[in-house]
C-alpha positions, 0 to 999 in steps of 0.5 A: 719562615719562608713559607713562600719559599718552602711552597715554591720549591714544593710546587717545582721539584715535581716538574724533575721528575723523570730526569737522570741527572740535574741539568742548566735546563731542567733546574732553570726554571726551579731556580727562577722561582728560588730566586723569587722566594728569596727576593720576596723574602725580603733577602738583599739582592747581592746575597740572593744572587751569590746563592743562586750561583753557588745552587747553580754551581753544585747542582748542574751535572749532579748525579741523580742516585736512586734513593733520590728524584732530581727534585730531592737532589735539588732540595738537597743542594738546596738545603745544603747552602742555606745551612752554609749560608746562615753559618753552618752550625750553631755558635755559643756566647764565648764566656771563657774570660775572667769574670765577670764575662761582659756581654755589650748588646747594641741595636736601634731603637725598637728593634728589641735589645732591652727585652732580649737582654732579659731573654739572655739572662734568663737563658744564661741562669737556667740552661747554663747556671751562670750568676748574671747580672744585668745595667742598662747605659740607655739614658736617653729613652724614658723609662728604659732604666725602669724597664731592665729592672722590671725585666730582671726581677722577673727573670731573678738576676742581680739589677745594677741601677743607674742614672739618666743624668750619668755618662754610658761609659761611667755607668759601664765601669761601676757596673763592671767593678761592681760585678767583680767584688760581687762575684758575678759570672756574665754582666749584660750591657744594655746600650742607648738605640736611635730611630736611625743610624746617626754618627753620634751615636756611633761615637758614643758606643764606640766610646762605652766599648773601649771603656769596658772591653766586652768579651761579646758585642751582640747586635740585635736586629728585627727580623721584620725590618727585612733590606733595612736590617742588611744595611743597618746590620752593615752600619753596626759592623764597620762601627763596633767589632761585632761577635754575632747577632740576635734575630728578633721578632722572627715569630711573626715574619713568614718571609725570613730575609733578614736571618740570610740577609744579616749573617752575609753581611756581617760576617757574623754568626745569628747566636740567638733567635727570639721566638714570641714575648715570653721572657723564654722565648729565646732560641739558641739559633741552629743553622741546620734547625731553622733550614729544616723548618724552612723546607717542611722537614720540621725541627724534632730536636728543638721540639725534644729539648723544649719538652725536656725543659718545660714538662714538669716530669714530676706532674707526667709522673704523677698523671702515669700512676693515676692512669695505671691505677684506673682512675680517669683522666679529669679536667684538672689534668687536661688543664696540666697538659694545655698549660705545659703546651703554652709553655711550649710556645703554643700550637703554633710553635709547635706545630712549625717542628713537626715534619710535615705541618707545612702541608696541613690545610688553612682549616686545620691551622685555624683550628690548630690556634692559641685562641682555642687553647685560652678559650678552652682553659677559660672554661676550664677556670669556670668549673668547680673543683668538684666539676673538674674532678668529675666531669659527668656531673656537668649538665644542663644548668652547670653548662650555662653557669659554666658557660657564663662565667668564662664568657663562652657559648654552651656549645664551646662548654660541650665542644670541650666535653667532647674533647675531654670524652676522646682525650680520656679513652686516649690516655686509657688505651695509652695507659694499658699500652696502646700508645702506638694505636694510639698515636694511628688514631691521632695520624689519622684525625691529622689525616697524616699531616696532610690535611684535616682527617675524618676526625678534625684537629684533635683538639678541636 
């Protein structure tokens, strides 16, 4: 997100070297670049004007302390203002009510309401250990009820059936009564969307809201709709007492203007951000962390949290014991590592959270793709169990068979064997206490995150 803003800032701060303080004259060009980047990111014009005015007021006359350059001082001001505009700090769901805590989810058709409910249900069940149920009040969209039932099964939460011939408020009331009887802690209520905002839609959802009095009313908006997201947010904010926003498809939006516009226009916090299609791809929205990503500073906290949740600790301990005993790192081990990387969102998601990864060249980014991971998994899947445990067996005819079975070329098999050899050597160093040396080696291959080093990307 905000690729343009990040690159423009990095280019303009270089022009502020040698200045003792930030003045109206020496930051004028930098602010012009920031303004253009925000507009290109599809941030609403009133939000851009207010943002630039606030940055100018806080930056002009600011003394540059000895540990900072003027460019860094301006970035600090921009950073703090972005955090403020996005809400300051994470705002979680308010579930402090007599069970069930009812959460109403609203938004336009196609914004991702139903999918987001499935993701949110999984998050509440797994991370907060809540007993969750879902119900669909969308009696218009074909197969909407069946879709939610399927998602509920996938994320292992209770599904309450409904019928397209019923009135939405009747469905919701019945679901609340049942949830109360069954000891459900959180009830997520899906609502009908429309292709555009209209009076009938708003009247219906207002009636539904009055019928169940939810403790949380979440507005789901597609991050890729840009300024249209702001207009839709305004309409929903006027019709409903919104308590939070769920920003979907944020992983597919390089501009990210909706994140700034929606928060400013609705006046309610962005609580969650959808970062992919997988049921676990919903992140609590932390303004400070998102802004750090925007400015190329990475997001190590989120990366650590994801690793703690997704990495199989038992397998990691088993691999460590295996390496200490001197047994080799085989293709079964490599497949486990690749699977856990995919569970954390893939290479693209990992790179986005690493400090300085924005400086990687396009060549390195293209190599560090999930397509390459899938190709590696296919090659490993085409091996026999004996070959996975004993990579040294893989010679001429075996290579041809593995390549044919995986739909790849022999060159792909050779490359994977070379990568495995490199990783085996690195793992041996790690098991013997050479972790620091290994990290320096990998850092050299990645060119210090500033471009491709002599060895290229370690997985390529």
